[in-house]
C-alpha positions, -999 to 999 in steps of 0.1 A, spaced: 197 -78 -564 169 -104 -562 158 -121 -530 178 -153 -537 210 -134 -544 204 -113 -513 199 -144 -491 230 -160 -506 250 -128 -499 238 -127 -463 247 -164 -459 282 -159 -472 287 -129 -450 276 -150 -420 300 -177 -429 328 -152 -434 321 -138 -399 320 -173 -384 354 -180 -400 368 -147 -386 354 -154 -352 367 -190 -352 402 -178 -364 404 -152 -336 392 -176 -309 415 -203 -321 446 -180 -318 437 -164 -285 428 -198 -269 457 -216 -283 483 -193 -267 463 -181 -237 487 -172 -210 515 -191 -228 548 -177 -216 566 -191 -246 543 -172 -270 546 -140 -249 583 -142 -248 585 -148 -286 561 -119 -292 583 -95 -274 614 -109 -291 597 -106 -325 590 -69 -318 627 -63 -311 638 -83 -341 615 -66 -366 627 -33 -352 663 -42 -359 653 -53 -394 636 -20 -400 667 -1 -389 688 -22 -413 665 -14 -442 666 23 -434 704 23 -435 706 4 -468 672 4 -486 685 -8 -520 679 -45 -514 643 -39 -502 636 -16 -532 649 -43 -556 628 -69 -538 597 -48 -542 604 -43 -579 608 -80 -584 576 -86 -565 557 -63 -588 571 -78 -619 562 -113 -607 527 -101 -597 521 -89 -633 534 -122 -646 509 -141 -623 480 -120 -637 490 -126 -673 496 -163 -666 462 -167 -648 442 -152 -676 462 -170 -702 455 -203 -685 419 -202 -696 430 -205 -731 463 -225 -727 456 -256 -706 493 -265 -704 503 -232 -688 523 -238 -656 520 -216 -625 546 -189 -622 548 -195 -584 546 -229 -569 544 -242 -533 573 -259 -516 578 -297 -516 555 -312 -490 530 -283 -489 496 -299 -491 474 -269 -485 466 -264 -522 461 -299 -535 424 -296 -543 419 -293 -581 400 -261 -577 432 -242 -568 445 -250 -602 414 -251 -624 396 -219 -612 415 -188 -624 404 -167 -595 415 -191 -568 447 -199 -587 455 -162 -587 448 -160 -550 471 -190 -543 500 -177 -565 497 -142 -551 498 -155 -516 528 -178 -523 546 -149 -540 540 -127 -509 555 -152 -486 585 -160 -507 592 -123 -513 590 -115 -476 614 -143 -466 637 -134 -495 638 -98 -484 649 -109 -449 677 -131 -462 689 -103 -486 689 -75 -461 726 -65 -454 738 -60 -419 718 -87 -401 736 -116 -383 726 -152 -391 708 -157 -357 687 -126 -362 678 -137 -398 667 -172 -385 644 -156 -359 630 -131 -384 623 -159 -409 605 -179 -382 583 -150 -371 575 -140 -407 567 -176 -415 542 -178 -386 524 -147 -398 524 -157 -435 511 -192 -428 484 -180 -404 471 -157 -432 470 -185 -458 439 -184 -481 435 -221 -472 425 -210 -437 394 -190 -447 361 -202 -462 358 -173 -487 393 -179 -502 394 -217 -501 374 -232 -529 373 -266 -513 358 -251 -481 334 -229 -500 320 -258 -520 317 -280 -489 299 -252 -470 275 -245 -498 268 -282 -505 262 -290 -468 243 -258 -461 269 -250 -434 266 -283 -416 304 -286 -417 306 -254 -396 281 -267 -371 301 -299 -367 333 -279 -365 321 -257 -338 311 -287 -317 347 -301 -321 360 -267 -311 340 -267 -279 351 -302 -270 387 -292 -275 382 -261 -253 366 -282 -226 394 -308 -228 422 -282 -227 411 -263 -196 428 -228 -197 442 -232 -232 430 -248 -265 444 -283 -272 434 -289 -308 429 -326 -313 453 -343 -337 438 -378 -333 410 -396 -317 424 -400 -282 398 -426 -272 410 -449 -300 440 -462 -281 447 -477 -246 482 -482 -233 490 -518 -227 461 -529 -251 467 -510 -284 501 -493 -277 531 -502 -255 520 -539 -258 554 -557 -256 551 -581 -227 572 -572 -196 573 -564 -160 582 -533 -139 611 -545 -118 622 -513 -102 607 -480 -93 619 -448 -77 606 -412 -76 618 -405 -111 612 -436 -132 600 -472 -135 623 -498 -150 606 -523 -173 622 -556 -182 607 -572 -213 601 -609 -216 625 -628 -238 612 -643 -270 641 -667 -276 658 -695 -257 691 -677 -256 699 -640 -253 730 -619 -255 749 -618 -223 751 -580 -221 717 -565 -214 703 -535 -233 690 -504 -216 668 -478 -234 670 -442 -220 641 -423 -236 637 -385 -234 619 -373 -203 603 -346 -225 580 -373 -240 568 -407 -230 588 -438 -237 563 -457 -259 574 -439 -290 599 -469 -290 570 -494 -284 540 -482 -303 525 -513 -320 541 -547 -328 548 -538 -364 568 -506 -355 581 -513 -320 618 -510 -317 615 -526 -283 598 -558 -297 623 -559 -325 653 -557 -302 638 -585 -280 633 -607 -310 669 -602 -320 679 -618 -287 685 -588 -264 674 -586 -227 657 -552 -230 651 -528 -202 632 -495 -206 631 -464 -184 596 -450 -181 600 -415 -166 575 -401 -141 554 -372 -155 564 -345 -130 541 -322 -110 548 -291 -90 561 -311 -60 591 -321 -82 601 -285 -91 635 -289 -76 644 -321 -95 673 -310 -118 691 -324 -148 718 -339 -126 691 -358 -107 679 -374 -140 715 -385 -145 723 -399 -111 689 -410 -97 678 -418 -132 703 -433 -156 728 -445 -131 701 -459 -108 688 -478 -138 722 -492 -145 724 -504 -109 689 -520 -112 698 -538 -144 729 -552 -128 709 -564 -98 683 -581 -120 708 -597 -145 741 -600 -125 759 -583 -154 781 -553 -145 783 -541 -181 754 -530 -203 747 -516 -238 726 -485 -238 705 -466 -262 696 -429 -255 671 -410 -276 672 -372 -280 677 -356 -246 679 -392 -233 711 -396 -253 724 -364 -237 716 -379 -203 734 -411 -213 765 -394 -225 766 -372 -194 763 -403 -172 793 -419 -190 814 -388 -185 803 -388 -148 816 -423 -143 850 -412 -156 852 -381 -135 842 -400 -104 870 -426 -113 843 -453 -113 842 -483 -135 826 -475 -168 796 -498 -168 782 -488 -201 800 -510 -225 787 -493 -257 763 -465 -262 739 -456 -290 729 -420 -293 698 -413 -314 692 -378 -327 712 -365 -297 726 -330 -292 758 -327 -272 770 -296 -290 741 -272 -288 756 -245 -311 732 -257 -339 699 -263 -321 679 -263 -354 646 -244 -354 646 -245 -316 672 -218 -320 644 -192 -322 638 -198 -284 676 -195 -277 683 -159 -267 688 -141 -234 654 -123 -232 634 -154 -241 654 -177 -218 651 -153 -190 613 -150 -194 609 -188 -194 632 -192 -164 610 -167 -145 578 -186 -155 593 -219 -144 604 -206 -111 570 -191 -104 550 -222 -115 573 -251 -106 569 -268 -140 568 -260 -177 534 -274 -186 534 -302 -212 506 -286 -233 527 -254 -236 557 -274 -246 536 -292 -272 522 -260 -286 557 -245 -288 571 -275 -307 542 -276 -330 550 -239 -339 581 -253 -356 558 -271 -381 528 -248 -380 511 -259 -413 511 -296 -406 506 -294 -368 484 -264 -364 466 -250 -394 460 -284 -410 439 -294 -380 423 -260 -377 409 -264 -412 401 -301 -410 385 -301 -376 368 -267 -373 361 -256 -409 355 -290 -426 339 -303 -394 358 -337 -397 370 -355 -366 407 -363 -368 418 -397 -378 432 -423 -354 470 -427 -356 494 -441 -330 521 -416 -336 497 -386 -333 483 -402 -301 518 -403 -286 525 -368 -298 494 -355 -280 502 -374 -247 523 -346 -233 546 -345 -203 557 -317 -180 592 -306 -173 604 -297 -138 614 -260 -133 650 -268 -123 657 -293 -151 641 -271 -178 660 -240 -167 693 -260 -168 686 -271 -203 676 -237 -215 706 -218 -201 735 -243 -195 729 -264 -226 711 -244 -253 721 -208 -245 756 -212 -231 765 -246 -247 785 -257 -217 783 -294 -221 811 -296 -247 833 -274 -225 860 -290 -203 846 -293 -168 820 -266 -173 790 -287 -162 788 -302 -127 768 -333 -118 763 -335 -80 795 -314 -75 816 -334 -100 827 -315 -131 825 -337 -162 843 -338 -195 827 -355 -226 861 -359 -242 870 -386 -215 844 -410 -229 863 -438 -246 837 -465 -252 824 -473 -287 795 -450 -298 769 -455 -325 755 -421 -334 724 -420 -355 711 -387 -369 684 -380 -395 688 -358 -425 655 -339 -422 656 -335 -384 645 -299 -375 650 -304 -337 686 -319 -337 703 -309 -369 725 -337 -381 754 -312 -386 751 -304 -349 750 -339 -337 780 -347 -359 800 -319 -342 788 -331 -308 800 -367 -315 835 -352 -323 837 -341 -286 836 -377 -274 851 -411 -281 874 -417 -311 856 -450 -316 825 -436 -333 802 -451 -359 782 -423 -374 750 -431 -394 727 -406 -411 691 -418 -417 666 -405 -441 635 -386 -429 632 -367 -396 634 -368 -358 608 -395 -354 602 -413 -387 639 -416 -393 644 -434 -360 612 -455 -359 620 -472 -392 614 -510 -389 631 -532 -414 599 -548 -426 586 -514 -437 616 -509 -460 607 -472 -461 638 -452 -454 675 -458 -461 706 -444 -444 741 -432 -451 772 -448 -436 808 -437 -443 841 -427 -429 851 -415 -394 838 -383 -380 868 -361 -385 865 -329 -405 833 -311 -415 799 -327 -417 795 -321 -455 829 -337 -461 817 -368 -444 784 -368 -463 802 -364 -497 822 -396 -489 793 -416 -473 775 -444 -491 738 -446 -492 722 -479 -482 686 -491 -487 667 -504 -458 665 -497 -421 695 -487 -400 682 -511 -373 698 -541 -390 731 -521 -394 730 -513 -357 724 -549 -348 756 -560 -365 775 -532 -348 762 -539 -313 767 -576 -315 803 -571 -327 808 -558 -291 785 -584 -275 784 -618 -291 783 -641 -261 749 -658 -254 733 -670 -221 700 -687 -214 670 -664 -216 663 -644 -184 629 -644 -169 613 -611 -157 602 -623 -123 606 -651 -98 595 -658 -63 626 -639 -51 622 -610 -75 585 -609 -83 585 -574 -98 560 -547 -91 534 -549 -119 531 -557 -156 543 -534 -184 536 -507 -194 536 -497 -157 518 -469 -140 540 -438 -146 533 -438 -183 496 -437 -178 496 -404 -160 480 -378 -183 480 -340 -179 
């Protein structure tokens, strides 16, 4: 080996060691002292033990899977070598739709890297297939095993390492390692920013300012208590609908997902349609709020907001929109009104990607088991809150390639600063959960699914029943939602009013909801009533192009067509507190 080759070999070894060290540091820092990760690690050990026991009892399926893997591996080898002579040869194993890890031309054009890619994909597909085909495992166990296996497989992707990623290797050689120097600086900044755990940057967090770049719809905070601020937005028309509109966002995230920028703000769009819009902006809780429970968010939150809207408009009826867990709060408040024999002041309700029946929690189901819930309850009680960064990391695990490893490669190995994007800024602007409310959600809702039971949930000592809700409901779900499966939201809607309009949007939990008409990006399905099974409904539903927002506008105005002169947000008698977006939303972790 000559001197030049020896130097190159030493350089490559150094780069390889750098990648290994960065990979190890990334994983250890990312989940440092994370109770979710610890609980899941313990659960995975139990689940893989159960899988091994099932294989030992009936090894035939695993033996067949191994035989299939070997035959496919030989086919990949033959195909890879043949591809040098046959340009039109297609890969034997291909990535799933939406997988962008192997888009660089070198993965296809270079036989060695093409072989690495296909062998890796085959390994992952074979592992998941063997889990699905193992007899004697219940569906919940299989779901968890697939999740744990997927985490391992995707963390070991050849795209995550310099020596096995042709794009990274070329970049490192061409820049003489400058990308790694730049990446290490980004890694150090993220460590400093995250404190005791790594917060990998998904966007340039200095690129946006609330009230200037995001959450810019003009308005005024007109009410404030220990849980939320209430924003009333300025009218943009001379006349407005008589019945005001209240947004109840999830307290797991900040409200401005509904008011990002003017071109994708549902708040601004609703104001422009002639609604008097109010928005709840939840306080980002700290340890002093540890004893604030789910019932407090219902009574001192939603119902207090309804009272404040009435005070500021003189209207005793409102239309309301609840998003995600905000929709769960809204439906619970409506049931509370009935159980307390109070006037139902919510004239109509819109539930966006809202779970009421928690028997199908989507990929969050991996967290829903007695050992994991018990571990998280203990952590919450000890610390007073579930930290928002831990929640964010846990949710990102559900989409690990796009929300973890994509940024690991881009930021730390390519050395590129993340792009500026409003949605990613919001996604990184985390909120805490109080111990009491989080524990209620974990056990009473997700684990024991009590909300759909008759009088199994108490709100301030009053047992509620969702089946007593009679008001019209507009229920929007999204087909690719991995947090609130549409089949589950469909079943939840069946537990409530008989007057239900069910709509299924395209895309997922966020993009399917934040879908302005002018973008004309995603359509929706609308069909018969919600009786029967979800698939039966879908088979009869009609697909419509364009945003569901316009469909909703026709629905809500059919229950609210009277107009009144536009309301102003503040007068001498009711000056308000301060301008939107308020102060609570600006509190960062």
